C-alpha angles and dihedrals in degrees: 000000000000123000119233120188089213088073090060091048092050092048091050091049092051091048090051091050092051091048092049092051091049089047090051089054090049090051092055090048090052102039102025134244125292133192128207092010134072087223122000129212090270092056095252117145134221121218094268094042090053091050091049091049092049091052103035107015090243123084091208096052118082127192131182088261089058090051091050091054093045089054090053091052090046090054091053091050093050093046102040103030101050095150094063111103106233119202104177142031093266101074096172092050091051089047092048092049097047111125092236095050115121127201091242090059093052091048090049091049092053091050091046090052090049090054090049094056 
């Protein structure tokens, strides 16, 4: 079998994505869970704000890497939460902001998405 350096690069990228999603979960555990805001006045983070913070250090700053991770979380929501009534394009945001959503569920979703990478 031939060796291709691209495999190492791809493996490193996947490892970084997993680590960032686990870090996002850790950030919500530490700072608390927010709805309808990337970071609220109390410092709590929503799902997307936590991903941004894990990638950039700032919940309000988004990079392509943040978007890539968000898409992975969105895929997990669409696939594994089929009973949730989605109203917009951003399924994970709707799911995060649902009135019944608990911080533990958001943390579990981020860890589930990390395991699915």
